[in-house]
N, C-alpha and C positions, 0 to 999 in steps of 0.2 A: 345491357339487360342480359341476353342470354351469353353474348360474346365473352363478358368478364368471368362466368362462371366457367365456360370453356377453358379458359386460359388458365384460370385457378390452380388446377392439378399440375400443370406443366410448370408453373412457376414454384409451387409447393416441391414439386420432384427436384428441381434444380438447387433450391436452397437447402432441401432436408433429404438427402439421398436415403432410399429404404435400403433396408439390410439386405446386404450383399451386392449393391450399386455401388460403383464407383464414382467418386466425386470428380475425377480426371483421369485421362488415360496420357500414356507416355508412348510417342512415336520416335523411333529409331531408324534413320533413312542413311544408306551408305551407298555411295557411288563408288561401284567396282573397277571402274575404267580409271586409268590414268590421262584423262583428259576432263579438262573444263568443260561443265556442262550447266548452260543457265538456262533460267525460266523452265525447270523441270515440274511437270505436274504429278503430284503424289494423289493417290486416289484411296480413300476409306469407304469400303463398303459399310452396310449397314449391320452387317455380322461383326465387322470390325469395331463400330462403335455400340455394340449391343451391352457391354458393360456398363455403359451410362444409364442403363435403364430405359423407359419408355422417353422418348424425344423425338422431337419434330425435326429432322436434319437441316432444316433451315434456321435452326437455332443453336447449332453448334459453331464453336468458335476455335481457333487455332492461333496459339502464339509459339515466336520462336525461343531458344535458349535465354535470350536477353530479356522476356516477358512481352516483347512487342507482338502487337495483335497483327495477324497477317489476313489478307483477303482471301475469303473461302466461297464457295459455292456450292450448294445442294443441286444435284442434277437427277433427273430421272432416266436411267438407261435402257430400260426396257418399254417405255411408251404405254404404260399400261392405261386404260381408259380413266383411273381416277388421278393419272398424273402424280402418283406417289413418290416421293424421293428414294432412292435405293442407295446414295452414294453421296459422298463431300470430296471436294478436289480443293487443293490449295497448291501454291507454286513455291519453289526455294531455287537458289541458284547453288552449284555444288564446285567446288575448286577439285582438282585431280585427285581420287582415292578417299576424298572427304567424307567424314560421318557428322551428322547434324542431329540435333534433337529438338522435339516440339512436345508441346502440351495441348491437349483436346479438352473442353469442357462444354457444359450446356450453358446458354444464357439466352439474352433477348433475340428475338427472330431477327435475322439480318435484313437490314434496308439499305440498299446500294444508291449512291450518289452517281448522277450523270459521269462526272470525271473518273470514276473508279472502272467505266466498263473499257475492256480492253478485246472484246470480242463481240461481234453483232452481226445478224443475218435477218433477212425477211423476203417473203414473196412480194412482188412488186407487180400488181396488177396494171397501174398506169405506165408502164413501159413493156406494153406487149407479154405480160407473166413472166418476168425474168425473176429468178432466184439469185439474190445478192448478197453476199457474205464477206467478213472481213476481220482481220484482228489490228494489232497495233504495228504489224511488218507489211501484211500484203492485203490484198482485195480480188475476190473473184465474181463473175456471175455465171449462170448457164440458162439456157433459154427456154421459155413456155410455149405452151399450145397456140397461144395468140399469134407469136411471130410467124408461125407457118403460113398464115393467111394474110398477113400484111400487106397491103398492095403496093406500099413504098419499097420495102425491101424483104419479102418473103424468105425465111431461112427455115430449113428443117435440118437440125444437128443437135446431138446431145454433146458437144463440145464442153470443156472447161475453159472458160474466158480469164484472162488476166486484165487487173486493173492496177498499174503502177503506182505506188505513192511512196512520198518521203516524209511523212509527218506521222507519229504514232497516234495522233488524234484520229477518231474515227469519222470517215468522210463520204460514205456512200449515200446516205440520206441528203446530205448537201449538194453531193454533185449530180443526184438526180433532179433535185429541186431547181439547179441553176441550167440543166440541160444543155451544160457548156464543158462537158467532161472530156471531151476528144482535145482539149486544149491544156498545156501546163500552166497554172496560174500560181506556182508555188510551191503545191502539195502533190503534185504528180498528175496522170491522166490516164484514159483508156487510149493506149497506142497500139494495141494487139488486135490483130484480126484472126480470131480463130475461125470463123467459117464453118465449112463442114468437116474440118481436121477435128483429131483428138485435142488439140490445145495444150493445155497444161496436165495430163495425166486423165484425160477422158478415156473410156473404154468401150468394148467390144468383143468379138469372138474372131478367132482366126479359124477357118475352115474351108477346105478346098482351095488354098493357097490364095486367098483373099480375107479381107477384114469386112464383118457383118456388124452393121451398128443400129442403134435403137432410134427413133426420132425425139422429137422434143418432150420434156417431161410433161406429165399430164395431171399430176397431182403432189402436194408437198406437206410436210409435217414438222414442225418446230418442236424438238424436244429439250434443248436447253439454249439460252441466249443471254450468256455472259452473267457475271461480268469476266470470267477467266474462259469459259468455253461456249461456242456457238456449235450445236449439233442438231441435224435436221436429216429427213428422210424425202427422197423422190421417187415418184412412181412412174415407170413408163410402160406405155401400152405395149402389148405383144408386138414383136419384130420377128421377121424371118432371119432364121440362122441355117442357111443351105438345107431348107426343106423343113425345118423345126420351128414352131412357132414358141417363142420365148418372152415372158414378161418380167421386168427387173424392177427390184427396190434398191435403192443405194442409199446407203447412209453416210453423210459426210460429217466430218469432226474436225475444228479448228481451234487451238488453244493458243492463248495469248504468247507472245515472246516467239514464236514458230514460224520458219519459212514453209513449212510442209503441212498439206492436209491429210487426213487419214479417211481413207474411202473404204467401204464394206459394200460389197453387193451380193444380193441373192436372186439367183434367176430360176423361174418356174418354168420349166419346158412341157409343152403341150403334146404329149406324144399318143400314136396311136397303140393300141394292144399289142405287144409284142415287138414295138420299135424300140430300138435302143439308140443312144446318143454319147457321143463322146464330145465333152466340151473343152476347148482352150481359151479361157478368157485372154485378152489381149488389153494391154494399157499403152498409151501412145503419147508422144511429144510432137508437134507439127514441125514438119520440115521446113527451114527458111533458107534462103542464099546467105551465104557468108558465115555459116556456123560452123563449131568445132565440136565434134560428138567425142565422147569419151565412154567405151564400153565397159562397164562393171556387171555386165550381165553375170559373169561367174560368181559375183558376190550379190546378184540380184537388183542390180541398179543400172541406171543409164543416165549420163548428165550432159549437158550440152552448154556452151557459151556462144552467144550470138547478138548481132546487130538488134537494136530496138526500133521498131518500125517508127517513122516519123519525126523522132527527135535526136537522133544521132548517138544516144547512150548505147550500153550493153546490158544484157541480161543474161542470167543462168536459170535453165530449167533441169529438174531431175526426177527421176520415178525410181521407187524402190517396191520392190514386189515381195510381200510376204507369203512365202511358201515353201513346203517341205519338199516338192520335187523339183526338177531341173527348170531353171529360167533359160527360155530361148531367145535370140535375136531373130526379128523380122520385120520387114519395112513394106509399104506400098507407097503409092506416088506421093501422097500427103503426110505420112508418119513415118516416124521410127517408133517401134513396137517391142514389147516384151512379153512373151506369150509362156503361159504356163498352165498345169492341169488345174481344174476346180476341184474342191472338196465336196463331197456328195454330204447335204444334211438329210434331216428327218423330211419325210416325204417324197424324197427323191430330188430336191432341191438343190442346186449348186451354189456354192459360195466361195468368193475369192476377196482378199484384202491387198491393198497396197497404198502407199504413199506418194504424193507427188508436191512439188513446190517449186518455188523461184524466188530470185532476187534480181533488183535493179541497181547497177552501179552507182546511180544518183542518189539512191537513200544512205549511201555512204558505208554499208555495213560489209558488202563482198564487192571489191572493186576490180577484181582481177579474176580470170578463170581459175587461177592456182587456190584462190581464198575460197571459191566456192567450190571446186572440188575437194579441198579439205574438209569443209563443212559437210557436203554430201557423205564422204567417208565416215566422220566421226558421228554424224547422225544414225548412219547404218549400224555402226558399231555399237551405239546406245541402244537401237531396236533389240540386238541380239543380247545385250546385257543390261537390262533397265534398272533403276534405282532399287535397291533392296529394302523394304520398309517392314518394320516389326512393331505390333502393336501391344500393349500391355498396361495393366492399371497401373496407376502413377503410385509411387512409395511415399 
């Protein structure tokens, strides 16, 4: 009834472009490094796509040079109340120094099948307010407010927990359903005890020669939920940082095919008139017995190789801090830390960004410390030299 009328102009525009509109766009993407880079996420903004004319970004389609259609996802980066999409992402593998070409067109609105999803996350009230997320490589959870008062095993911690998996299948819903995810039945399990540590990339502030951390998150909002990217925000109640009360919003992004999550935190300090603050955000990896730590702080990263608790395997963890200033090492009884200066944003808020991730040798992608360190080094190089993308109307 009304719906076909609303859709008709979009279909008409796709079939009969208006004067000045491009029927399709050409995308040229270049890998500037002499390093193979699989599963690279390319992002086209609404401005990049504007030559197509008025378009629902969920109706954008991408094809490679052979004409094969690629999986793509419309995303809402700013989380506006209308949930309006403002970019489209897709992925491609790049050989060292390779240039690739893609074609972008309008078409039918994307409808994805379950088997196409390679990234997913959700709030899990039934497990004491966990937030859990995964891609086809790794899985995590972090703890919500209800866990703080659970009589069985209360825990106050803003740690980032690890769930080790050796299947590309999305498993977190099934593992929660069975409630037997501490045993490996062939797909992996939760072997890690993050506790009050920073786990794999949890954050805090370094001040007065100690680490100050928030409690469990108190609110969450999902911004994107597959098939390529899961992205969400966590809200933390104000916590004390050396006499200053600070509230935090943390955005977490995980793309398909990656061992690393991207974290972006914004902290709002509540200061008295005339009071000044100097914040030093810290990101951490939990200390464990038998670990080997490699210090790449001069390049903004730290990596480790360690025994996996309970199953006899090995795992690698790493964190990479995105900072213009100096990245320094620190530690406390529970954590290895990287400390840096925070950028000051509008309204006096502080911001910091970092990557953190892990691997499990039984997933058979990185089976030695050397292989893991090579991946960390190459991933850090890729952050400094992203895939170069040019968009133009197709000829």
